[in-house]
C-alpha positions in Angstrom: -28.6 5.9 -5.5 -30.7 4.5 -8.7 -31.2 7.5 -11.5 -34.7 8.1 -13.6 -34.7 6.5 -16.4 -32.1 7.6 -19.4 -29.4 8.7 -17.1 -26.2 6.5 -16.4 -24.2 6.6 -12.9 -21.0 5.5 -12.0 -19.5 4.6 -8.2 -16.2 3.1 -7.6 -16.2 -0.1 -5.6 -15.1 -0.3 -2.6 -12.3 -2.6 -1.5 -14.2 -3.9 0.9 -17.2 -5.2 2.0 -18.4 -6.6 -1.8 -22.0 -8.1 -1.6 -23.2 -10.7 -4.0 -24.9 -9.7 -7.0 -28.5 -7.7 -6.4 -30.9 -7.0 -8.7 -33.3 -4.5 -8.5 -36.3 -3.4 -10.3 -36.9 -0.3 -11.7 -39.8 0.5 -15.0 -40.0 -2.3 -17.5 -36.1 -4.1 -16.2 -34.3 -5.2 -14.2 -30.9 -3.6 -13.5 -27.5 -5.2 -11.3 -27.1 -3.0 -8.9 -23.8 -4.6 -7.3 -21.3 -6.9 -8.8 -18.7 -8.8 -6.9 -15.4 -8.4 -7.6 -13.7 -10.7 -10.2 -10.3 -12.1 -9.2 -7.8 -12.3 -11.9 -4.3 -12.4 -12.8 -2.3 -9.2 -13.9 -2.5 -10.0 -17.4 -5.8 -11.1 -17.7 -9.1 -9.1 -17.7 -11.5 -11.8 -17.9 -13.2 -13.0 -14.9 -12.5 -16.2 -13.2 -14.3 -19.3 -14.1 -16.3 -19.1 -11.0 -17.3 -16.1 -11.9 -17.7 -15.7 -15.7 -21.6 -16.6 -15.8 -22.0 -13.0 -14.6 -20.7 -11.6 -17.2 -23.8 -12.4 -19.7 -26.1 -10.0 -17.1 -23.9 -7.0 -17.7 -26.0 -4.5 -19.8 -24.2 -3.2 -22.8 -23.7 0.2 -21.6 -21.1 -1.8 -18.9 -18.4 0.2 -18.6 -15.1 -1.4 -19.3 -12.8 -3.0 -15.5 -10.7 -0.6 -14.0 -7.8 -1.4 -12.1 -8.4 -0.7 -8.4 -5.9 -2.8 -6.9 -2.9 -4.9 -8.2 -5.0 -8.6 -6.8 -8.0 -8.0 -7.7 -10.6 -6.4 -10.9 -12.7 -4.2 -9.0 -15.8 -3.5 -11.7 -17.7 -0.2 -11.7 -21.2 -0.4 -10.3 -24.1 0.5 -12.7 -27.9 2.4 -12.3 -28.8 2.4 -15.9 -31.6 1.5 -18.3 -31.5 0.5 -22.3 -33.0 4.4 -23.3 -30.2 6.2 -23.6 -30.6 10.3 -24.4 -29.0 11.8 -27.4 -26.3 13.6 -25.4 -25.2 10.6 -24.1 -25.0 8.9 -27.7 -22.9 11.9 -28.4 -20.5 12.4 -25.5 -17.0 11.1 -25.9 -15.2 9.3 -22.6 -13.2 11.6 -20.8 -9.3 10.2 -21.8 -7.4 9.0 -18.7 -4.1 11.1 -17.9 -1.4 8.5 -17.3 0.5 8.5 -13.7 3.1 8.6 -11.8 3.9 7.6 -8.2 6.7 9.6 -5.9 7.8 9.9 -2.8 10.0 12.5 -1.2 11.2 13.8 1.9 13.8 16.4 3.4 14.4 16.4 7.0 14.9 20.4 7.9 13.9 22.6 10.6 10.3 24.0 10.9 8.2 25.9 12.9 5.0 25.0 13.6 3.6 28.4 12.5 5.6 27.2 9.0 4.4 23.8 9.0 0.9 25.2 9.0 1.5 28.1 6.5 2.9 25.4 4.2 0.3 22.7 4.4 -2.6 25.5 3.1 -0.1 26.7 0.7 0.8 22.9 -0.9 -3.0 21.7 0.1 -3.5 24.6 -2.6 -1.4 24.3 -5.0 -1.1 20.7 -5.0 -4.9 19.9 -5.4 -6.3 22.0 -8.1 -3.5 23.5 -10.7 -2.2 20.1 -10.2 -4.3 17.2 -10.0 -2.2 15.2 -7.2 -3.5 12.9 -5.2 -1.5 10.5 -2.2 -0.2 11.9 1.2 2.0 14.9 2.2 3.5 14.8 6.0 4.5 18.3 7.5 6.3 18.6 11.0 8.7 20.2 12.9 11.5 17.6 11.2 10.8 18.7 7.7 8.5 17.4 4.8 7.3 13.5 4.0 5.2 12.7 0.9 3.8 10.0 -1.6 1.8 11.0 -4.3 0.2 10.2 -7.7 0.9 12.7 -10.5 -0.1 13.1 -13.7 2.9 12.5 -15.8 2.2 15.9 -17.7 2.7 17.5 -14.6 6.0 15.7 -13.7 8.0 18.6 -13.9 5.5 21.7 -12.4 5.5 19.6 -9.1 9.5 19.4 -9.3 9.1 23.1 -9.5 6.7 23.8 -7.0 8.5 21.8 -4.3 12.3 23.5 -5.1 10.1 26.8 -5.1 9.6 26.7 -1.5 13.1 28.0 0.5 13.3 24.8 2.8 12.9 22.4 0.3 15.3 23.6 -2.7 17.4 20.3 -2.6 14.1 17.5 -2.7 14.8 14.7 -4.9 11.6 12.7 -6.3 12.2 9.4 -5.9 9.9 7.6 -8.5 8.2 4.4 -8.2 9.3 0.9 -9.8 5.1 0.3 -11.4 2.8 3.1 -11.3 -0.6 1.7 -11.3 -3.5 3.5 -9.0 -2.1 4.4 -5.9 -4.0 6.9 -4.2 -7.9 8.0 -4.4 -7.5 11.2 -2.9 -5.2 14.4 -1.3 -4.4 14.7 2.3 -2.1 17.2 3.6 -1.3 17.4 7.0 0.8 18.6 10.2 2.0 16.0 12.5 4.0 15.5 15.5 6.6 13.5 13.6 7.3 12.8 10.2 8.0 9.0 11.0 6.9 7.3 14.4 10.1 6.5 16.0 9.4 7.8 19.5 12.8 9.7 19.2 12.6 14.0 18.9 14.5 15.6 16.0 15.9 17.6 19.5 17.6 14.4 21.0 19.5 13.9 18.2 21.7 15.1 15.6 19.9 15.3 12.6 22.9 16.8 10.1 25.2 13.7 11.1 23.6 11.4 8.5 24.9 8.2 7.1 26.8 7.6 4.2 24.2 7.3 1.2 25.4 4.9 -1.5 24.1 5.0 -5.0 22.1 2.0 -6.0 25.1 1.1 -8.3 27.5 1.3 -4.9 24.8 -1.0 -3.0 25.1 -3.5 -5.1 28.7 -3.8 -5.2 29.4 -3.8 -1.9 26.9 -5.7 -0.7 28.1 -8.2 -3.4 31.6 -8.4 -1.4 30.6 -7.5 2.4 32.9 -8.1 5.5 32.0 -10.5 7.9 31.7 -8.3 10.7 29.1 -6.6 9.0 25.7 -5.7 10.0 22.8 -5.5 7.3 19.6 -4.6 9.1 16.5 -4.2 7.3 14.7 -0.7 8.9 11.2 -2.1 8.0 8.7 -3.8 9.5 8.2 -7.7 9.4 5.0 -8.0 7.4 7.2 -6.1 4.9 10.1 -8.1 5.1 8.0 -11.3 4.6 7.5 -10.7 1.1 10.8 -9.5 0.0 14.3 -8.4 1.5 17.9 -8.7 1.0 19.3 -11.5 0.9 21.3 -11.6 4.4 19.4 -9.1 6.0 18.6 -9.1 9.5 14.9 -8.8 9.7 13.5 -7.8 13.3 9.8 -9.2 14.2 8.6 -5.8 14.8 5.5 -4.0 13.5 6.3 -0.3 14.3 8.7 1.9 13.4 9.7 2.7 17.1 10.0 -0.9 18.1 12.7 -0.7 15.0 14.5 1.6 16.3 15.1 -0.4 19.7 15.7 -3.5 17.7 18.1 -1.8 16.2 20.0 -0.2 19.6 20.3 -4.6 20.2 21.6 -4.9 17.5 23.9 -2.6 17.1 25.6 -2.5 20.8 29.6 -3.1 21.1 29.4 -2.6 17.1 30.4 1.1 17.5 33.7 0.3 14.5 32.4 -2.3 12.6 30.3 -1.5 9.0 26.1 -1.4 9.7 24.6 -1.2 6.3 20.8 -0.6 6.5 17.8 0.2 3.9 14.5 1.1 3.8 11.3 1.4 1.5 12.4 5.1 0.1 15.3 5.9 2.4 13.5 8.2 5.4 13.6 5.7 8.1 16.9 4.6 7.5 18.1 8.9 7.4 16.4 8.7 11.1 18.0 5.7 12.4 21.3 6.5 10.8 21.4 9.9 12.1 20.5 8.2 15.6 23.7 5.8 15.2 26.0 8.6 14.0 25.1 10.7 17.1 25.6 7.9 19.4 29.1 7.4 17.9 29.0 5.0 15.2 31.5 5.5 12.8 30.8 3.4 9.7 27.0 4.0 9.1 25.5 3.2 5.3 22.2 3.3 3.5 20.5 3.1 0.3 20.0 6.3 -1.5 16.1 5.8 -2.6 15.8 2.8 -0.9 14.3 -0.3 -2.2 12.6 1.6 -4.5 15.5 3.1 -6.2 17.5 0.2 -6.2 14.7 -1.7 -8.2 14.8 0.5 -10.9 18.5 0.5 -11.3 18.0 -3.3 -11.8 15.9 -2.6 -14.3 18.2 -0.5 -16.5 21.5 -2.2 -15.4 20.1 -6.0 -16.2 22.6 -6.9 -13.1 21.5 -9.9 -11.7 19.5 -8.7 -8.3 20.3 -9.0 -4.5 17.2 -8.1 -3.2 13.9 -10.7 -4.0 10.6 -10.5 -3.9 8.0 -7.5 -3.5 8.9 -4.2 -1.9 5.9 -3.3 -0.5 4.1 0.3 -1.1 2.1 2.1 1.6 -0.5 2.9 -0.8 -3.3 0.9 -2.8 -0.5 -1.3 -5.0 0.1 -2.7 -1.4 4.0 -4.3 -3.8 6.1 -3.6 -6.5 7.9 -6.6 -8.0 11.8 -6.4 -8.0 11.9 -10.1 -8.8 9.4 -12.8 -9.4 9.8 -14.5 -6.3 6.8 -15.0 -4.3 8.6 -15.2 -0.7 4.9 -15.1 1.3 2.3 -17.6 1.6 -1.9 -17.6 1.7 -2.3 -17.2 5.8 -5.4 -19.5 5.3 -4.3 -22.4 2.6 -0.4 -22.3 3.0 0.4 -22.1 -0.8 2.9 -19.1 -2.4 0.7 -15.5 -2.4 2.5 -12.3 -1.5 -0.5 -10.3 -2.0 -1.9 -8.5 1.4 -5.3 -8.0 1.6 -7.1 -6.0 4.5 -10.7 -8.3 5.6 -13.5 -7.1 4.2 -15.2 -6.3 7.8 -14.0 -3.3 9.0 -15.1 -4.2 12.2 -12.2 -6.3 11.9 -10.0 -5.0 9.1 -7.1 -7.8 9.9 -4.4 -7.5 7.5 -2.6 -10.5 5.6 -1.9 -12.5 2.9 -4.4 -14.3 0.6 -4.6 -16.2 -2.4 -7.4 -15.7 -4.3 -9.2 -19.2 -3.8 -9.3 -18.9 -0.2 -10.6 -15.3 -0.9 -13.6 -17.0 -2.8 -13.9 -19.1 -0.3 -14.3 -17.0 2.8 -15.8 -14.3 1.2 -12.6 -12.0 1.5 -12.7 -12.4 5.1 -9.8 -13.9 7.5 -12.6 -16.5 8.5 -13.9 -15.3 11.5 -17.1 -16.1 11.7 -18.7 -12.6 12.7 -17.1 -11.2 10.0 -18.5 -13.4 7.3 -22.0 -12.4 9.0 -21.4 -8.9 8.7 -19.9 -8.9 5.1 -23.0 -11.7 3.8 -26.0 -9.4 5.8 -24.4 -6.1 4.2 -26.0 -6.6 0.6 -27.1 -3.5 -0.1 -24.4 -0.8 -1.4 -25.4 2.4 0.0 -25.7 0.5 3.5 -22.0 0.2 3.0 -20.9 3.7 2.1 -23.0 5.1 4.4 -22.4 3.2 8.1 -20.2 5.2 10.5 -16.8 3.6 10.9 -16.0 2.4 14.2 -13.2 0.8 16.4 -11.8 -2.1 15.0 -12.0 -5.3 17.8 -8.1 -5.2 17.5 -5.7 -3.2 18.0 -2.4 -2.3 15.8 -0.3 -4.8 16.6 -3.2 -7.9 16.8 -4.0 -6.3 13.3 -0.9 -6.8 11.5 2.3 -8.8 13.2 2.3 -12.0 11.1 2.4 -14.5 14.3 -0.7 -12.9 16.0 -2.5 -12.9 12.8 -2.1 -16.5 11.7 -2.5 -18.1 14.9 -6.3 -16.1 15.2 -6.5 -17.5 11.3 -5.6 -20.8 12.4 -8.2 -20.5 15.2 -11.1 -19.4 13.1 -10.5 -22.1 11.1 -10.9 -25.0 13.5 -14.1 -23.0 15.3 -15.7 -22.9 11.6 -14.5 -26.5 10.8 -16.9 -28.4 13.6 -19.4 -26.5 12.1 -18.7 -27.7 8.6 -16.7 -30.1 7.7 -15.7 -29.7 4.3 -13.6 -26.6 5.5 -10.9 -29.4 7.2 -9.0 -29.7 3.8 -7.8 -26.3 3.9 -4.2 -26.3 5.2 -2.8 -23.9 7.9 0.8 -22.3 6.7 
């Protein structure tokens, strides 16, 4: 999308398929129409040494880097000329409002008609007056939301939710870090708040586990009895980059699989203390109700999840019993609780805890990738098909306008660490036959 001379237009780079530097000709000058991502650390705003030469080609009107993802800096794409109008010279930059990330949930019975009514109401109220971004799910089970809210509107957000009779006692769970987390607002009605395969009609949701504050949780985990069972109620790719010490971490990729594994783990432990935790608490609330409904007496969960525990550790200064990152299902893809890096790059085995998606939409494999491998494999999983797909799309308009196609992999094949690692290893072996220089890359 080129503009006429004198006009300035910006568009956000997508997180996938960023092609090499592309220079086009417009009347009397060359214009950079697309610039690849510069891979940087959190504290650095300069491009890596491999790409610093590109900085000299930026036009004088080029905007500053913007933080799009916690592991990469992404520059805006510009189409401009050296000529600027008087209105542009006098225009003042629009101030960026600081945003805060919150999560909330409530298990309350709603009729399908009421859920639809609340969806329309919340979508209208959250979008324009409050400028909320994020995801809000409604169902007959209640409400579940993860949102990005302007810091000046947090009180209004709380008042809006509490004004709804069913959600009068809802709690906003503030995130540990507040980088860009969402780009748009989605409010929708689902069959379940969390897909666990267990209908809320089959259990007594009011039989909730005992909620421990982060301080109580820290105290009890510091001296667990020998017969206690500590279960990580998250997926295996979440627990890979961070978890509580001595926790059982099931090798599953969905919460419905987690419920089945949990039932096997607790079999015969009806009288033993069972502790469970998750990101924000909603999965443990449902899992705890399942166990309490089945006759388990001593079931405890971390109120507010890892997110609340991370805030407690920062304020108290106590040594954290949780090590690594807390995985988040938004653009941040994680917030650090400690500086420990538990994960390894799937392609070379070096320490890394940053998840990415393969840049090819036909693949979309979810895996851990270090900065060096991102450059070497063009932000892909290493499959030659994915590399060809990325390199052949040089027009940014073609990328944004291409219809979304089903991926070649099912959900488990895209996210299960063991399956993905094996496939990435096989990708490298195939490419090594044609390019022996890749053989120096070590596989985790």
